[in-house]
PLY file of the C-alpha trace (Angstrom):
ply
format ascii 1.0
element vertex 154
property float x
property float y
property float z
element edge 153
property int vertex1
property int vertex2
end_header
0.89 26.24 276.63
-2.64 27.09 275.15
-1.28 26.83 271.70
-0.30 23.16 272.43
-3.66 21.87 273.53
-5.23 21.67 270.05
-1.93 20.04 268.67
-2.18 17.25 271.25
-5.70 16.63 270.63
-5.12 16.48 266.84
-2.43 14.18 267.47
-4.43 11.83 269.41
-7.07 11.94 266.71
-4.48 10.97 264.23
-2.98 8.13 266.25
-6.32 6.62 266.93
-7.35 6.86 263.10
-3.95 5.08 262.28
-4.35 2.28 264.98
-8.07 1.75 263.89
-6.80 0.90 260.34
-5.07 -2.19 261.76
-7.83 -3.07 264.33
-10.49 -5.77 263.35
-13.00 -4.18 260.96
-14.78 -7.45 259.94
-15.28 -10.79 261.41
-16.53 -14.00 259.96
-16.19 -17.33 262.12
-12.75 -17.68 263.35
-10.99 -14.78 261.45
-11.06 -11.30 261.66
-9.52 -8.69 259.13
-8.54 -4.90 259.55
-9.02 -2.40 256.85
-5.24 -2.79 255.85
-5.69 -6.92 256.04
-8.82 -6.48 253.56
-6.73 -4.34 251.40
-4.08 -7.06 251.26
-6.63 -9.67 250.76
-7.98 -7.87 247.61
-4.59 -7.16 246.38
-3.53 -10.93 246.33
-6.97 -12.16 244.92
-7.02 -13.66 241.40
-9.43 -13.43 238.49
-10.80 -16.97 239.53
-11.85 -15.65 242.91
-14.38 -13.29 241.21
-16.92 -13.86 238.61
-15.68 -11.32 236.14
-11.93 -10.12 235.39
-13.14 -6.55 235.32
-14.47 -6.74 238.65
-11.21 -8.36 239.85
-9.11 -5.59 238.56
-11.51 -2.90 239.77
-11.35 -4.17 243.53
-7.70 -4.94 243.59
-7.38 -1.20 242.90
-10.47 0.26 244.43
-10.18 -1.16 248.07
-6.28 -0.71 248.51
-6.59 2.67 246.97
-9.24 3.67 249.39
-7.52 2.45 252.38
-4.51 4.40 251.04
-6.50 7.53 250.57
-7.67 7.46 254.13
-4.05 6.95 255.41
-2.89 9.63 253.08
-5.61 12.31 254.20
-5.07 11.43 258.01
-1.36 12.26 257.27
-2.11 15.41 255.78
-4.27 16.10 258.36
-1.41 15.74 260.98
0.79 18.16 258.85
-2.00 20.77 258.87
-2.31 20.31 262.54
1.47 20.75 263.09
1.44 23.67 260.56
-1.36 25.37 262.58
-3.83 25.29 259.64
-7.20 24.46 261.15
-9.17 25.02 257.78
-6.80 22.45 256.14
-7.43 20.08 259.04
-11.21 20.42 258.61
-10.80 19.74 254.94
-8.72 16.49 255.22
-10.93 15.35 258.22
-13.90 15.68 256.08
-12.16 13.76 253.14
-11.16 10.98 255.51
-14.62 10.59 256.75
-16.11 10.61 253.27
-13.66 7.95 252.05
-14.27 5.68 255.05
-18.10 5.96 254.59
-17.77 5.38 250.87
-15.74 2.21 251.62
-17.92 1.08 254.25
-21.03 1.67 252.13
-19.33 -0.69 249.29
-18.51 -3.41 251.93
-22.16 -3.20 252.97
-23.57 -3.37 249.52
-21.40 -6.36 248.59
-22.25 -7.81 251.98
-18.73 -8.17 253.12
-19.72 -7.02 256.62
-23.11 -8.67 256.73
-24.38 -8.29 260.29
-24.33 -6.01 263.37
-22.48 -8.62 265.46
-19.89 -9.37 262.63
-18.48 -5.78 262.69
-15.25 -5.22 264.52
-14.23 -2.55 266.75
-12.89 -0.39 264.15
-16.41 0.66 263.42
-16.79 2.25 266.69
-13.22 3.54 267.11
-13.00 5.04 263.72
-16.02 7.44 264.76
-14.39 8.29 267.87
-11.32 9.11 266.18
-13.24 11.37 263.71
-14.77 13.23 266.78
-11.45 13.84 268.28
-10.32 15.07 265.34
-13.10 17.30 265.01
-12.38 18.79 268.48
-8.86 19.05 267.42
-9.79 21.47 264.50
-11.98 23.37 267.10
-9.22 23.78 269.51
-6.78 24.73 266.96
-9.38 27.70 265.71
-9.53 28.87 269.22
-5.67 28.49 269.75
-5.22 30.60 266.50
-7.79 33.33 267.80
-5.94 33.50 270.94
-2.63 33.85 269.38
-3.89 36.45 266.99
-5.30 38.45 270.03
-1.96 38.14 271.76
0.09 39.54 268.82
-2.45 42.49 268.44
-2.04 43.48 271.91
1.80 43.44 271.92
0 1
1 2
2 3
3 4
4 5
5 6
6 7
7 8
8 9
9 10
10 11
11 12
12 13
13 14
14 15
15 16
16 17
17 18
18 19
19 20
20 21
21 22
22 23
23 24
24 25
25 26
26 27
27 28
28 29
29 30
30 31
31 32
32 33
33 34
34 35
35 36
36 37
37 38
38 39
39 40
40 41
41 42
42 43
43 44
44 45
45 46
46 47
47 48
48 49
49 50
50 51
51 52
52 53
53 54
54 55
55 56
56 57
57 58
58 59
59 60
60 61
61 62
62 63
63 64
64 65
65 66
66 67
67 68
68 69
69 70
70 71
71 72
72 73
73 74
74 75
75 76
76 77
77 78
78 79
79 80
80 81
81 82
82 83
83 84
84 85
85 86
86 87
87 88
88 89
89 90
90 91
91 92
92 93
93 94
94 95
95 96
96 97
97 98
98 99
99 100
100 101
101 102
102 103
103 104
104 105
105 106
106 107
107 108
108 109
109 110
110 111
111 112
112 113
113 114
114 115
115 116
116 117
117 118
118 119
119 120
120 121
121 122
122 123
123 124
124 125
125 126
126 127
127 128
128 129
129 130
130 131
131 132
132 133
133 134
134 135
135 136
136 137
137 138
138 139
139 140
140 141
141 142
142 143
143 144
144 145
145 146
146 147
147 148
148 149
149 150
150 151
151 152
152 153
């Protein structure tokens, strides 16, 4: 039973991160967008929406790519969690945080999410999910240590 505790905590962190990709990230007037919704908006934008065709091409690739990378890293985190690899869990958790912060910095720099009251609940829930994922990593280290001590005594 001790071995399963870290697995469940990691799965909760994974689930919360995936859910937060679909929760409101930015709000303006009557509309709120999730990270996945923003990626869809950027994919469907045309060159006339941007001042520069190169910028349109860049952001059509950048934003959906970053959201896709976050999803990929979180899925790899789950695979490492199931595979009982706490070091891999830490690596993919850090990569997910880096991609999220880079995307958030880009949105702030371009004023996509202008003010504090215009931020959605995904801003907060994402950090809670990252914290839970870190606790899952720590618990997997503890579980691995306990498992190795049990195997040495047998």
